[in-house]
N, C-alpha and C positions, 0 to 999 in steps of 0.2 A: 111903094115902101118895100124895102129890103126886109124879108122875114127872117133871115138868118140870125139876127141878134135875139129875136124873141125865142127861136129854137135853142140857141146856145145858152141863153139865160135860163130856160125851163129846164134843160138836161143839167145844167150846173146846179141849179137850186135844188132839183129833185135828187141828185147823187149826193149833194153836200149834206141835205137834211138827213139822210140815212146814217151817215157817219155822225153828224152833229147830235142827232137825237140819242143815240145809244151811248156815244162817249159822254155826253153831258149827264145822261141818266146814271151811268156807272160812277162818274166822278162825284156827282152829288150825293149819292147813296154812301160812297166811300168816306167823303168827308164828314157827312153827318154822323156816321158811325164812329168817328174817331173820338177818343176820350180827352186828349190833351187839346185845350183851348188855344195854346200857342201854336200847335201844328195846324189846327183849323185855320188860324188866322193867316198863317204863312201861306198855305196851300190856296186859300180863298183869294189872296192877293195875286199869286202867280196865275191862277186859272182865270181870274177876272181881268188881268192885264191887258189883253187885246181889246178889251171894250172901252178903255180909257186912253189907249194909245191912238195917235192919229193913224188912219188906215195906211197912209204912205210909209209911216215908220214900221208898221207891222209888215208890210210888203217888203221893206228893205231887209228886215231880219229874215224873212222867208227866202229872199233872193241871196242873202249871205249864207244860209244853211244849204239851200238846194242848188246854188249855181254849179254850172258845169265844172268849174275849177275848184270847187270846195269838196272836202272829204265825202260828205253825204251824196253830193251831186255826182261826184266820180264813181262812188261805189254803185249808185243806181244806174249810171250809164253803163258800167260794166255788165250789169244785169239786163241791160237793154230797155231800161226805164228812163224816159226823158220827161222831167217835170217843167222845167223853165220854158216859157213861151210855147206851152202846149195846152190843150184843152184841160188836161189834169190839173194844170197850175190854177185855173179858174176855180175848180172844185176845192182845191188846197186852201186858196185865198177865202172862199166863202166858208169853209169849215172853221178856220181859225178866227175869223172875224164874228161869226154867228154863235160859235161855241159858248162864249160866256153868258149869252142871253138864255140859252138852253140851260146851262149849269145852274145859273142863279134861279131861274123859275123852278127848276126841279128841286133844287135844295130848298127853296122857300116852302114848296109843296110838301116835302118830306117832313120838315120841322114842324108843320102845322098838324101832322096827323096825331090823333090823340094817343098818348102813350098807354092809356088804360087798354086800348084795343090790342096792342101789341103784348102787354103782360097777359091779357086774357088768352090770347094765342098760345103763348108759352105755357099757361097753366093747363091748357087743353092738350098739351104735348105736341103741338106743331113745331116743325123744324124752323130754323131762320129763313130757309129758301121759301117754304110754304108761307110763312108769314109775309114775306116780301111780296110774293105774287098774289096772295089771297086777301091780304089786309092792307098793307102799306100802299101797294100800287093802286088798287081801286079807290082808296080815299084820297089819294094825291092826284088822280087822274085828270081833274079839271085843270089844275095848275100846270101839270106836265104837258097837256095837249095845248094849252095856251102858250107856254114856252116854245113848243114845237112850231106852232104856227108863226110866232114872232121871229124865231131863228130862220124859218123858211123865207120869210119876207126879207129879213136882213141880208141873207145870203143872195137873194134875187137882186137886191139893190147895191150890191157891193160894187165899189169904184176904185178906191185908191190902191189897196193891196193887189187887186186884180190887174190894174194897169202897171204896177211895179214888176210882178213876176210872170204875168201871162201876156203882157203887151196888148196891142189893139189890132189883131190881125182879123181881117174881114172874113166871116164864114168859119172861123176857127176859135178865137178867143174873144171876139168882140160881142160882149154882152149888152144888154139895153142901156145901162148907164154910159158905157163906152160909145155906144151907137149915138146917143143923145149929144155927148161931148163932140164927136166927129161931125155930127150933122150941123151943129151950131158953129163949129170952127170952120166948116166949109160953106156956110151961109145957106144951107138947105133947111130953112125954118119949118117948112111944111112937114118934112119928114120928122123933125125934132118934135113937133106938136104931137104927131102920132104915137111916138115912142113915150112921150111924157104922160099922154092919156092913158096908156096901157099901164104904166107904173102906178099912176094915181088911182086907178080902179083896183089894182091888186092891193095897194096900200089900204084903200077904204074897205075892201073885203076882209083884210087882215083885222082891222080895228073892230069890225062888226063881229067876227068870230071870236076874238079876244073877249069882248063884252059878253057874248053868249055864254062862254065858259065861265067868266067871272061871276055871272048871275047863277049858274049852276052850283058853283062853289058856295056862293052865299046861301042859296037854298038849302044846301046839305047841312050847313052850320046851324040854320034856324030849325 
């Protein structure tokens, strides 16, 4: 078995979850803090859109934005940064596709924090920054961590957008899902079985961890 797809996938998912986690956390906290329900609805739709779009469509938009002949792509090229058909493209695709899962999980967790705790913190003279780190974040931690695990697994299993913007370059952009596709297309079913088994194990561990955090969340409420 060629181990490079496993290495590429782990590097991609590891790098992507760093961006996805903090961007999703910041976006969720920002949207929850908005007073306008119309603005919340609009932003929620925009930030969640990659989750409902077919991954190939999301990949098409990424290719349209970051292509070498597009303004953004040309600007990055002038800076010596190449995105399309490079390893960084696999990270970008994983971030875009996994972001909505992290965002929605974090938003749901923030919205379920007891407002009385926030009011109590303000009464005690805590700043909004202190309230966020000492009150909101600890209370929302199970939901946030669950979203992070789900986003990591989604980034690990990304296929459509990655194929569009990163291609299927062996040892460079070929992730596990792309390796499975290539193995099946080439008639190498033994190799495909191995890759599938690895992804199934990762998926099972993800479900178990999510259930653990869900039980902790339920225990806190009781």
